[in-house]
A tleap script that builds the chain and sets N, CA, C and O, in Angstrom:
source leaprc.protein.ff14SB
mol = sequence {
  NMET SER ILE LYS GLU ASN ILE ILE GLN GLN
  LYS SER PHE ALA PHE ALA VAL ARG ALA ILE
  ASN THR TYR LYS PHE LEU THR GLN GLU LYS
  LYS GLU PHE ILE LEU SER LYS GLN PHE LEU
  ARG SER ALA THR SER ILE GLY ALA ASN ILE
  GLU GLU ALA ILE GLY GLY GLN SER ASN ALA
  ASP PHE ILE SER LYS ILE SER ILE SER TYR
  LYS GLU SER ARG GLU THR VAL TYR TRP LEU
  LYS LEU MET LYS GLU THR ASP TYR LEU ASN
  GLU ASN GLU ALA ASN SER LEU LEU GLN ASP
  ALA LEU GLU ILE CYS LYS ILE LEU ALA LYS
  ILE LYS ILE THR MET LYS LYS ASP CSER
}
set mol.1.N position { -39.886 166.183 75.770 }
set mol.1.CA position { -39.137 166.257 77.045 }
set mol.1.C position { -39.484 167.239 77.654 }
set mol.1.O position { -39.913 168.285 77.168 }
set mol.2.N position { -39.288 166.916 79.044 }
set mol.2.CA position { -39.102 168.207 80.415 }
set mol.2.C position { -37.975 168.589 80.187 }
set mol.2.O position { -37.191 167.836 79.609 }
set mol.3.N position { -37.548 170.045 80.640 }
set mol.3.CA position { -36.486 170.124 81.212 }
set mol.3.C position { -35.760 169.376 82.499 }
set mol.3.O position { -34.537 169.303 82.613 }
set mol.4.N position { -36.693 168.837 83.436 }
set mol.4.CA position { -36.682 167.902 84.631 }
set mol.4.C position { -35.689 167.452 83.928 }
set mol.4.O position { -34.494 167.738 83.994 }
set mol.5.N position { -36.431 166.493 83.026 }
set mol.5.CA position { -35.741 164.774 82.568 }
set mol.5.C position { -34.536 165.235 81.579 }
set mol.5.O position { -33.751 164.316 81.347 }
set mol.6.N position { -34.259 166.356 81.009 }
set mol.6.CA position { -33.142 166.431 79.786 }
set mol.6.C position { -31.766 166.526 80.388 }
set mol.6.O position { -31.331 167.655 80.614 }
set mol.7.N position { -30.911 165.303 80.721 }
set mol.7.CA position { -29.842 165.201 80.941 }
set mol.7.C position { -28.754 166.010 80.462 }
set mol.7.O position { -27.914 166.602 81.140 }
set mol.8.N position { -28.836 165.977 79.582 }
set mol.8.CA position { -27.865 166.903 78.682 }
set mol.8.C position { -27.776 168.177 79.165 }
set mol.8.O position { -26.874 168.588 79.895 }
set mol.9.N position { -28.908 168.940 78.673 }
set mol.9.CA position { -29.349 170.112 79.163 }
set mol.9.C position { -28.665 170.680 80.869 }
set mol.9.O position { -28.053 171.694 81.205 }
set mol.10.N position { -29.058 169.671 81.497 }
set mol.10.CA position { -28.727 170.030 82.551 }
set mol.10.C position { -26.982 169.698 83.295 }
set mol.10.O position { -26.613 170.282 84.314 }
set mol.11.N position { -26.230 168.829 82.656 }
set mol.11.CA position { -25.130 168.457 82.359 }
set mol.11.C position { -24.061 169.338 82.252 }
set mol.11.O position { -23.105 169.645 82.964 }
set mol.12.N position { -24.719 169.829 80.572 }
set mol.12.CA position { -24.165 170.822 80.363 }
set mol.12.C position { -24.091 172.133 80.664 }
set mol.12.O position { -23.096 172.796 80.372 }
set mol.13.N position { -25.215 172.670 81.324 }
set mol.13.CA position { -25.631 173.862 82.086 }
set mol.13.C position { -24.283 173.847 83.749 }
set mol.13.O position { -23.330 174.601 83.946 }
set mol.14.N position { -24.676 172.961 84.405 }
set mol.14.CA position { -24.055 172.481 85.412 }
set mol.14.C position { -22.248 172.865 84.869 }
set mol.14.O position { -21.460 173.572 85.496 }
set mol.15.N position { -22.037 172.293 83.818 }
set mol.15.CA position { -20.385 172.463 83.395 }
set mol.15.C position { -20.154 173.979 82.715 }
set mol.15.O position { -19.084 174.571 82.580 }
set mol.16.N position { -21.189 174.318 82.418 }
set mol.16.CA position { -20.538 175.941 81.992 }
set mol.16.C position { -20.530 177.067 83.183 }
set mol.16.O position { -19.886 178.115 83.130 }
set mol.17.N position { -21.517 176.577 84.460 }
set mol.17.CA position { -21.095 177.047 85.768 }
set mol.17.C position { -19.559 176.696 86.423 }
set mol.17.O position { -19.011 177.503 87.174 }
set mol.18.N position { -19.069 175.683 86.133 }
set mol.18.CA position { -17.768 175.188 86.461 }
set mol.18.C position { -17.013 175.948 85.385 }
set mol.18.O position { -16.137 176.614 85.938 }
set mol.19.N position { -17.003 176.097 84.205 }
set mol.19.CA position { -16.021 176.527 83.293 }
set mol.19.C position { -16.054 177.914 83.821 }
set mol.19.O position { -14.890 178.291 83.956 }
set mol.20.N position { -17.044 178.986 84.234 }
set mol.20.CA position { -17.321 180.207 84.549 }
set mol.20.C position { -16.079 180.406 85.376 }
set mol.20.O position { -15.002 180.977 85.201 }
set mol.21.N position { -16.926 179.370 86.830 }
set mol.21.CA position { -16.150 179.313 87.848 }
set mol.21.C position { -14.282 179.434 87.560 }
set mol.21.O position { -13.546 180.353 87.921 }
set mol.22.N position { -13.904 178.157 86.794 }
set mol.22.CA position { -12.121 178.118 86.801 }
set mol.22.C position { -12.092 178.801 85.843 }
set mol.22.O position { -11.220 178.184 85.233 }
set mol.23.N position { -12.444 179.883 84.982 }
set mol.23.CA position { -12.118 181.031 84.327 }
set mol.23.C position { -11.776 182.363 85.157 }
set mol.23.O position { -10.798 183.101 85.045 }
set mol.24.N position { -12.905 182.450 86.046 }
set mol.24.CA position { -12.436 183.167 87.332 }
set mol.24.C position { -11.174 182.897 87.636 }
set mol.24.O position { -10.234 183.599 87.263 }
set mol.25.N position { -11.062 181.853 88.341 }
set mol.25.CA position { -9.653 181.228 88.921 }
set mol.25.C position { -8.521 181.374 88.571 }
set mol.25.O position { -7.582 181.655 89.315 }
set mol.26.N position { -8.451 181.104 86.753 }
set mol.26.CA position { -7.376 181.273 85.651 }
set mol.26.C position { -6.955 183.093 85.935 }
set mol.26.O position { -6.038 183.792 86.367 }
set mol.27.N position { -8.258 183.200 85.382 }
set mol.27.CA position { -8.196 184.969 85.482 }
set mol.27.C position { -7.228 185.830 86.876 }
set mol.27.O position { -6.292 186.613 86.717 }
set mol.28.N position { -7.653 185.501 87.809 }
set mol.28.CA position { -7.597 186.033 88.734 }
set mol.28.C position { -6.627 185.346 89.711 }
set mol.28.O position { -5.906 186.151 90.300 }
set mol.29.N position { -6.409 183.887 90.066 }
set mol.29.CA position { -5.056 183.416 90.715 }
set mol.29.C position { -3.572 183.348 90.050 }
set mol.29.O position { -2.415 183.471 90.451 }
set mol.30.N position { -4.420 183.010 88.464 }
set mol.30.CA position { -3.284 182.288 87.889 }
set mol.30.C position { -2.636 183.152 86.468 }
set mol.30.O position { -1.898 182.812 85.543 }
set mol.31.N position { -3.291 184.342 86.820 }
set mol.31.CA position { -3.245 185.197 85.265 }
set mol.31.C position { -3.082 184.645 84.255 }
set mol.31.O position { -2.067 184.943 83.626 }
set mol.32.N position { -3.800 183.856 83.822 }
set mol.32.CA position { -3.465 183.602 82.562 }
set mol.32.C position { -4.744 183.728 81.567 }
set mol.32.O position { -5.803 183.146 81.799 }
set mol.33.N position { -4.547 184.473 80.543 }
set mol.33.CA position { -5.890 185.106 80.075 }
set mol.33.C position { -6.072 184.504 78.772 }
set mol.33.O position { -7.285 184.404 78.583 }
set mol.34.N position { -5.311 183.988 77.639 }
set mol.34.CA position { -5.125 183.445 76.440 }
set mol.34.C position { -6.041 181.866 76.350 }
set mol.34.O position { -7.037 181.585 75.684 }
set mol.35.N position { -5.091 180.886 77.476 }
set mol.35.CA position { -6.408 180.286 76.879 }
set mol.35.C position { -7.269 179.804 78.040 }
set mol.35.O position { -8.050 178.880 77.816 }
set mol.36.N position { -7.206 180.314 79.205 }
set mol.36.CA position { -8.557 179.962 79.658 }
set mol.36.C position { -10.041 180.809 79.519 }
set mol.36.O position { -11.068 180.713 80.192 }
set mol.37.N position { -9.593 181.950 77.985 }
set mol.37.CA position { -10.734 182.732 77.813 }
set mol.37.C position { -11.495 181.860 76.420 }
set mol.37.O position { -12.684 181.894 76.105 }
set mol.38.N position { -10.333 181.071 75.725 }
set mol.38.CA position { -10.603 179.763 74.592 }
set mol.38.C position { -11.006 178.511 75.474 }
set mol.38.O position { -11.532 177.757 74.656 }
set mol.39.N position { -11.035 177.947 76.604 }
set mol.39.CA position { -11.966 177.362 77.255 }
set mol.39.C position { -12.777 177.733 77.848 }
set mol.39.O position { -13.521 176.849 78.272 }
set mol.40.N position { -13.079 178.962 78.177 }
set mol.40.CA position { -14.515 179.624 78.532 }
set mol.40.C position { -15.391 179.644 77.504 }
set mol.40.O position { -16.486 179.094 77.619 }
set mol.41.N position { -15.077 180.176 76.560 }
set mol.41.CA position { -15.916 179.997 74.888 }
set mol.41.C position { -16.271 178.443 74.570 }
set mol.41.O position { -17.354 177.986 74.202 }
set mol.42.N position { -15.290 177.895 74.770 }
set mol.42.CA position { -16.112 176.749 74.068 }
set mol.42.C position { -16.630 176.091 74.984 }
set mol.42.O position { -17.609 175.612 74.413 }
set mol.43.N position { -16.664 175.591 76.419 }
set mol.43.CA position { -17.293 175.416 77.437 }
set mol.43.C position { -18.330 175.937 77.250 }
set mol.43.O position { -19.223 175.358 76.631 }
set mol.44.N position { -18.454 177.049 77.696 }
set mol.44.CA position { -20.218 178.041 77.198 }
set mol.44.C position { -20.753 177.507 76.093 }
set mol.44.O position { -21.936 177.179 76.001 }
set mol.45.N position { -20.029 177.412 75.333 }
set mol.45.CA position { -20.776 176.924 73.868 }
set mol.45.C position { -21.655 176.036 73.670 }
set mol.45.O position { -22.655 176.270 72.991 }
set mol.46.N position { -21.399 174.771 74.286 }
set mol.46.CA position { -22.032 173.284 74.532 }
set mol.46.C position { -23.255 173.491 74.983 }
set mol.46.O position { -24.143 173.189 74.186 }
set mol.47.N position { -23.705 174.058 76.371 }
set mol.47.CA position { -24.861 174.704 76.517 }
set mol.47.C position { -25.218 175.135 75.284 }
set mol.47.O position { -25.574 174.362 74.395 }
set mol.48.N position { -25.140 176.452 75.149 }
set mol.48.CA position { -25.682 177.413 74.368 }
set mol.48.C position { -26.033 176.742 73.170 }
set mol.48.O position { -27.157 177.056 72.779 }
set mol.49.N position { -25.462 175.956 72.491 }
set mol.49.CA position { -26.116 174.902 71.093 }
set mol.49.C position { -27.429 174.058 71.661 }
set mol.49.O position { -28.539 173.887 71.158 }
set mol.50.N position { -26.911 173.645 72.786 }
set mol.50.CA position { -28.063 172.683 72.964 }
set mol.50.C position { -28.962 172.946 73.314 }
set mol.50.O position { -29.937 172.195 73.274 }
set mol.51.N position { -28.970 174.204 73.825 }
set mol.51.CA position { -30.195 174.918 74.161 }
set mol.51.C position { -31.022 175.414 72.400 }
set mol.51.O position { -32.233 175.280 72.220 }
set mol.52.N position { -30.315 175.819 71.592 }
set mol.52.CA position { -30.446 176.116 69.920 }
set mol.52.C position { -31.186 174.847 69.824 }
set mol.52.O position { -32.412 174.954 69.850 }
set mol.53.N position { -30.704 173.712 69.723 }
set mol.53.CA position { -30.773 172.526 69.221 }
set mol.53.C position { -32.431 172.082 69.856 }
set mol.53.O position { -33.260 171.694 69.033 }
set mol.54.N position { -32.750 172.156 71.085 }
set mol.54.CA position { -33.718 172.162 71.526 }
set mol.54.C position { -35.072 173.038 71.118 }
set mol.54.O position { -36.240 172.656 71.187 }
set mol.55.N position { -34.623 174.191 70.719 }
set mol.55.CA position { -35.603 174.674 69.789 }
set mol.55.C position { -35.195 174.897 68.359 }
set mol.55.O position { -35.014 175.932 67.718 }
set mol.56.N position { -35.129 173.967 68.131 }
set mol.56.CA position { -34.265 173.617 66.596 }
set mol.56.C position { -35.810 173.749 65.219 }
set mol.56.O position { -36.978 173.481 65.500 }
set mol.57.N position { -35.519 174.023 64.401 }
set mol.57.CA position { -37.067 173.567 63.507 }
set mol.57.C position { -37.290 172.426 62.757 }
set mol.57.O position { -38.312 172.058 62.177 }
set mol.58.N position { -35.954 171.800 62.865 }
set mol.58.CA position { -36.868 170.752 62.462 }
set mol.58.C position { -35.139 169.964 62.798 }
set mol.58.O position { -34.052 170.449 63.112 }
set mol.59.N position { -35.590 168.662 62.553 }
set mol.59.CA position { -34.453 167.420 62.865 }
set mol.59.C position { -32.945 167.566 62.415 }
set mol.59.O position { -31.897 167.112 62.873 }
set mol.60.N position { -33.219 168.305 61.436 }
set mol.60.CA position { -32.170 168.627 60.787 }
set mol.60.C position { -30.924 170.118 61.203 }
set mol.60.O position { -29.732 170.313 60.968 }
set mol.61.N position { -32.177 171.012 62.016 }
set mol.61.CA position { -31.841 171.646 62.858 }
set mol.61.C position { -30.803 171.494 63.799 }
set mol.61.O position { -29.791 172.185 63.917 }
set mol.62.N position { -31.296 170.145 64.702 }
set mol.62.CA position { -31.260 169.736 65.907 }
set mol.62.C position { -30.299 169.169 65.555 }
set mol.62.O position { -29.356 169.485 66.280 }
set mol.63.N position { -29.958 168.305 64.615 }
set mol.63.CA position { -28.641 167.510 64.538 }
set mol.63.C position { -27.504 168.156 64.234 }
set mol.63.O position { -26.444 167.695 64.659 }
set mol.64.N position { -27.515 169.335 63.447 }
set mol.64.CA position { -26.764 170.546 63.548 }
set mol.64.C position { -26.249 171.004 64.785 }
set mol.64.O position { -25.167 170.754 65.317 }
set mol.65.N position { -27.153 171.685 65.145 }
set mol.65.CA position { -26.789 172.352 66.260 }
set mol.65.C position { -26.085 171.503 67.311 }
set mol.65.O position { -25.122 171.905 67.964 }
set mol.66.N position { -26.820 169.906 67.462 }
set mol.66.CA position { -26.078 169.016 68.529 }
set mol.66.C position { -24.470 168.787 68.108 }
set mol.66.O position { -23.562 169.042 68.899 }
set mol.67.N position { -24.219 168.221 66.620 }
set mol.67.CA position { -23.199 168.429 65.989 }
set mol.67.C position { -22.209 169.606 66.479 }
set mol.67.O position { -21.132 169.062 66.721 }
set mol.68.N position { -22.150 170.549 66.647 }
set mol.68.CA position { -21.997 172.016 66.790 }
set mol.68.C position { -21.401 171.673 68.573 }
set mol.68.O position { -20.252 171.801 68.994 }
set mol.69.N position { -22.296 171.344 69.124 }
set mol.69.CA position { -21.955 171.285 70.843 }
set mol.69.C position { -21.439 169.918 70.929 }
set mol.69.O position { -21.248 169.632 72.111 }
set mol.70.N position { -21.142 168.966 70.132 }
set mol.70.CA position { -20.240 167.904 70.042 }
set mol.70.C position { -19.036 168.227 70.044 }
set mol.70.O position { -18.233 167.853 70.898 }
set mol.71.N position { -18.674 169.253 68.698 }
set mol.71.CA position { -17.559 170.213 68.491 }
set mol.71.C position { -16.973 170.753 69.722 }
set mol.71.O position { -15.940 170.611 70.376 }
set mol.72.N position { -17.688 171.197 69.752 }
set mol.72.CA position { -17.323 172.124 71.039 }
set mol.72.C position { -17.081 171.898 72.661 }
set mol.72.O position { -16.815 172.788 73.469 }
set mol.73.N position { -17.186 170.955 72.845 }
set mol.73.CA position { -17.113 170.160 73.936 }
set mol.73.C position { -15.640 169.022 73.434 }
set mol.73.O position { -14.674 168.957 74.194 }
set mol.74.N position { -15.664 168.242 72.169 }
set mol.74.CA position { -14.530 167.914 72.197 }
set mol.74.C position { -12.999 169.227 71.905 }
set mol.74.O position { -11.818 168.944 71.704 }
set mol.75.N position { -13.533 170.371 71.977 }
set mol.75.CA position { -12.149 171.540 72.224 }
set mol.75.C position { -11.841 172.020 73.087 }
set mol.75.O position { -10.842 172.673 73.389 }
set mol.76.N position { -13.318 171.522 73.926 }
set mol.76.CA position { -13.190 172.143 75.302 }
set mol.76.C position { -11.855 170.904 75.739 }
set mol.76.O position { -10.667 171.218 75.810 }
set mol.77.N position { -12.357 169.588 75.973 }
set mol.77.CA position { -11.200 168.818 76.103 }
set mol.77.C position { -9.324 169.045 75.691 }
set mol.77.O position { -8.382 168.492 76.259 }
set mol.78.N position { -9.280 169.903 74.694 }
set mol.78.CA position { -8.444 170.260 74.291 }
set mol.78.C position { -7.993 171.110 75.455 }
set mol.78.O position { -7.334 170.695 76.408 }
set mol.79.N position { -8.354 172.148 75.302 }
set mol.79.CA position { -7.945 173.431 76.607 }
set mol.79.C position { -7.298 172.627 77.806 }
set mol.79.O position { -6.179 172.685 78.315 }
set mol.80.N position { -8.610 171.723 78.115 }
set mol.80.CA position { -8.689 171.708 79.457 }
set mol.80.C position { -7.195 170.659 79.144 }
set mol.80.O position { -6.397 171.181 79.922 }
set mol.81.N position { -6.626 169.802 78.626 }
set mol.81.CA position { -5.590 169.033 78.498 }
set mol.81.C position { -4.564 169.860 78.017 }
set mol.81.O position { -3.592 169.469 78.663 }
set mol.82.N position { -4.196 170.726 77.311 }
set mol.82.CA position { -3.664 171.579 77.108 }
set mol.82.C position { -3.070 172.344 78.555 }
set mol.82.O position { -1.903 172.186 78.912 }
set mol.83.N position { -4.046 173.186 79.317 }
set mol.83.CA position { -3.731 173.683 80.673 }
set mol.83.C position { -3.150 172.681 82.158 }
set mol.83.O position { -2.477 173.018 83.133 }
set mol.84.N position { -3.806 171.285 81.743 }
set mol.84.CA position { -3.488 170.625 82.857 }
set mol.84.C position { -1.279 170.436 82.727 }
set mol.84.O position { -0.442 170.630 83.609 }
set mol.85.N position { -1.089 169.987 81.198 }
set mol.85.CA position { -0.088 169.882 81.251 }
set mol.85.C position { 0.727 170.957 81.361 }
set mol.85.O position { 1.854 170.579 81.681 }
set mol.86.N position { 0.625 172.597 81.188 }
set mol.86.CA position { 1.108 173.828 81.361 }
set mol.86.C position { 1.095 173.590 82.711 }
set mol.86.O position { 2.148 173.140 83.162 }
set mol.87.N position { 0.236 173.760 83.444 }
set mol.87.CA position { 0.462 173.716 85.235 }
set mol.87.C position { -0.672 174.600 85.732 }
set mol.87.O position { -0.839 174.811 86.933 }
set mol.88.N position { -1.629 175.233 84.560 }
set mol.88.CA position { -2.484 175.861 84.700 }
set mol.88.C position { -3.469 175.260 85.690 }
set mol.88.O position { -3.963 175.993 86.547 }
set mol.89.N position { -3.697 174.329 85.642 }
set mol.89.CA position { -4.678 173.436 86.502 }
set mol.89.C position { -4.097 171.845 87.070 }
set mol.89.O position { -3.870 170.745 86.566 }
set mol.90.N position { -4.049 172.258 87.943 }
set mol.90.CA position { -4.037 170.900 88.418 }
set mol.90.C position { -4.487 169.650 88.623 }
set mol.90.O position { -5.699 169.551 88.815 }
set mol.91.N position { -3.626 168.345 88.636 }
set mol.91.CA position { -4.363 167.036 88.497 }
set mol.91.C position { -5.794 167.095 88.684 }
set mol.91.O position { -6.600 166.960 87.763 }
set mol.92.N position { -6.054 167.270 89.732 }
set mol.92.CA position { -7.724 167.428 90.228 }
set mol.92.C position { -8.298 167.931 89.818 }
set mol.92.O position { -9.384 167.533 89.397 }
set mol.93.N position { -7.909 168.952 89.736 }
set mol.93.CA position { -8.650 170.380 88.969 }
set mol.93.C position { -8.955 169.746 87.137 }
set mol.93.O position { -10.072 169.475 86.696 }
set mol.94.N position { -8.068 169.672 86.607 }
set mol.94.CA position { -8.076 169.205 85.405 }
set mol.94.C position { -9.173 168.176 85.121 }
set mol.94.O position { -10.211 168.465 84.526 }
set mol.95.N position { -8.832 166.773 85.656 }
set mol.95.CA position { -9.071 165.894 85.898 }
set mol.95.C position { -10.545 165.605 86.146 }
set mol.95.O position { -11.076 164.735 85.456 }
set mol.96.N position { -11.162 166.167 86.948 }
set mol.96.CA position { -12.494 166.334 87.535 }
set mol.96.C position { -13.298 166.828 86.529 }
set mol.96.O position { -14.366 166.312 86.199 }
set mol.97.N position { -12.626 168.198 85.842 }
set mol.97.CA position { -13.122 168.862 84.351 }
set mol.97.C position { -13.512 167.573 82.968 }
set mol.97.O position { -14.417 167.128 82.261 }
set mol.98.N position { -12.301 167.479 83.236 }
set mol.98.CA position { -12.195 166.314 81.567 }
set mol.98.C position { -13.295 165.224 81.964 }
set mol.98.O position { -14.154 164.909 81.140 }
set mol.99.N position { -13.261 164.738 83.051 }
set mol.99.CA position { -14.334 163.574 82.940 }
set mol.99.C position { -15.365 164.319 82.787 }
set mol.99.O position { -15.985 163.722 81.906 }
set mol.100.N position { -16.000 165.291 83.080 }
set mol.100.CA position { -17.392 165.972 83.219 }
set mol.100.C position { -17.476 165.975 81.567 }
set mol.100.O position { -18.330 165.386 80.906 }
set mol.101.N position { -16.377 166.786 81.054 }
set mol.101.CA position { -16.341 167.191 79.567 }
set mol.101.C position { -16.573 165.917 78.281 }
set mol.101.O position { -17.174 165.857 77.208 }
set mol.102.N position { -15.776 165.058 79.052 }
set mol.102.CA position { -15.699 163.666 78.130 }
set mol.102.C position { -17.088 162.998 78.356 }
set mol.102.O position { -17.623 162.348 77.458 }
set mol.103.N position { -17.858 163.240 80.018 }
set mol.103.CA position { -19.212 162.501 79.409 }
set mol.103.C position { -20.177 163.192 78.821 }
set mol.103.O position { -21.165 162.630 78.349 }
set mol.104.N position { -19.998 164.504 78.784 }
set mol.104.CA position { -20.626 165.241 77.707 }
set mol.104.C position { -20.833 164.739 76.280 }
set mol.104.O position { -21.853 164.348 75.712 }
set mol.105.N position { -19.195 164.902 75.742 }
set mol.105.CA position { -19.321 164.528 74.526 }
set mol.105.C position { -20.004 162.831 74.126 }
set mol.105.O position { -20.674 162.606 73.118 }
set mol.106.N position { -19.604 161.695 75.274 }
set mol.106.CA position { -20.101 160.904 75.123 }
set mol.106.C position { -21.512 160.761 74.725 }
set mol.106.O position { -21.914 160.150 73.735 }
set mol.107.N position { -22.362 161.510 75.769 }
set mol.107.CA position { -23.813 161.716 75.534 }
set mol.107.C position { -24.596 162.298 74.022 }
set mol.107.O position { -25.520 161.870 73.331 }
set mol.108.N position { -23.689 163.481 73.949 }
set mol.108.CA position { -23.762 164.455 73.127 }
set mol.108.C position { -23.574 163.659 71.514 }
set mol.108.O position { -24.431 163.984 70.693 }
set mol.109.N position { -22.543 162.689 71.064 }
set mol.109.CA position { -22.445 161.721 69.972 }
set mol.109.C position { -23.402 160.441 70.174 }
set mol.109.O position { -23.556 159.547 69.343 }
set mol.110.N position { -24.058 160.530 71.525 }
set mol.110.CA position { -25.036 159.067 71.095 }
set mol.110.C position { -26.101 159.669 70.829 }
set mol.110.O position { -26.875 159.012 70.133 }
set mol.111.N position { -26.543 161.004 71.216 }
set mol.111.CA position { -27.828 161.447 70.849 }
set mol.111.C position { -27.221 161.908 69.390 }
set mol.111.O position { -28.000 161.415 68.573 }
set mol.112.N position { -26.549 162.376 68.927 }
set mol.112.CA position { -26.636 162.308 67.163 }
set mol.112.C position { -26.463 161.272 66.568 }
set mol.112.O position { -26.816 161.384 65.394 }
set mol.113.N position { -26.013 160.121 66.866 }
set mol.113.CA position { -26.192 159.050 66.001 }
set mol.113.C position { -27.535 158.825 66.035 }
set mol.113.O position { -28.182 158.781 64.989 }
set mol.114.N position { -28.188 158.630 67.432 }
set mol.114.CA position { -29.802 158.596 67.578 }
set mol.114.C position { -30.340 158.875 66.718 }
set mol.114.O position { -31.109 158.094 66.157 }
set mol.115.N position { -30.066 160.402 66.211 }
set mol.115.CA position { -31.395 161.364 65.662 }
set mol.115.C position { -31.032 160.952 64.310 }
set mol.115.O position { -32.004 160.901 63.556 }
set mol.116.N position { -29.801 160.614 63.738 }
set mol.116.CA position { -29.178 160.371 62.310 }
set mol.116.C position { -30.009 158.961 62.411 }
set mol.116.O position { -30.612 158.775 61.355 }
set mol.117.N position { -30.106 158.479 62.849 }
set mol.117.CA position { -30.623 156.825 62.492 }
set mol.117.C position { -31.852 156.986 62.340 }
set mol.117.O position { -32.441 156.205 61.593 }
set mol.118.N position { -32.604 158.082 63.031 }
set mol.118.CA position { -34.130 158.251 63.328 }
set mol.118.C position { -34.710 159.174 62.189 }
set mol.118.O position { -35.915 158.993 62.012 }
set mol.119.N position { -34.380 159.711 61.730 }
set mol.119.CA position { -34.384 160.833 60.508 }
set mol.119.C position { -34.286 160.179 59.217 }
set mol.119.O position { -34.274 160.848 58.184 }
savepdb mol mol.pdb
quit
């Protein structure tokens, strides 16, 4: 599959860019450093693990890295909900990011199920 066709790779990279920009906003404007750092780590880890999965040495390696990406995306959803409920992110900001994170979760879950079924 070429990079052009790899939707999860594209979406996770675009989400990581959004996460970095959100982190900059949270640290510079809101002076929030703890939750935002946790969010940044989990949000950028999604795509990093997808890249590792793509370069995996076996189907088991691929599934393992995709599973880690899925767990990181679930963690990211948690941090976003927490920042929304504590007013570090307004409803529009949080909901937009949450929508993207949940979409990534769904895609990763489907990839994981498909790969496990095919292996």
